[in-house]
N, C-alpha and C positions, 0 to 999 in steps of 0.2 A: 750569828750564832756565840755561842760562851764554853768558856771552859770546861763544864762541869758537864757538858752531854758527849765533849768531842772524844775519838778514839782512841782504843790504846796504845801506843806506837806509833799512831800516825803525827806529822809532826806537820805543824799550825805555826801560821804567823799573826805576832800577835796587832790588832787593828786599835784595841784603844782599851783604858783601863778608868774604868764608869765606876768606880770607890767611894766620890763625892767624900774626900779625905787626904789633903796633902800631905799630912805627914806620913803616911799607908801608901801613898803615888809617888813619893822620895822613897821610903822605904824598898819596893818591887822597881825602881828606877837603880837601887844601889846595886839590885839584883841581878840585875840588866832583861830584867820583864818590863816592855816597851817597846810603845808601835814600832813594825818593821822586825822586829825580834823575832823569829823561829819557838820553841816552847811545844814539847811533843809530855803527851802523859804520860808517863812507866807506870802507876798502876793506883786501879781504887782505893780507895780505902775505907769502913764506914765513916772516920770524922773527917774525912778527904779524900787527898788527890796528891802521889807524887810526881814531882814535877822535875823535868830534867829543862835548863835555862843555859843555853853558852855548856859548861863545861862540868856545872855542879845541879846538882838536883834538891830538890826543898818538897818540902811537905805542906801546903796549904789545905786550907778549912773549905768547906761548902760551898759559905757564902763569897768568901775569895774566889773562889775559881770562877762566879758566876760573875764577879765584875768585870774581868778580864775574858773582852772578846777579842774571839777570831775568826 
């Protein structure tokens, strides 16, 4: 299941990142978004999602959410 179908407010564990782009993978890793880490969807917006990773919140688009496997 990918992050785009996650329930709001429920904590999930990242299983894999399937972006196909090493630079984007490195960016997500720098945010703390990598296998084994918890992630929570705070809100769904028209353009994407607001997610909580560790103690921070980030806005990600729908395509990126689809590449985060939970």
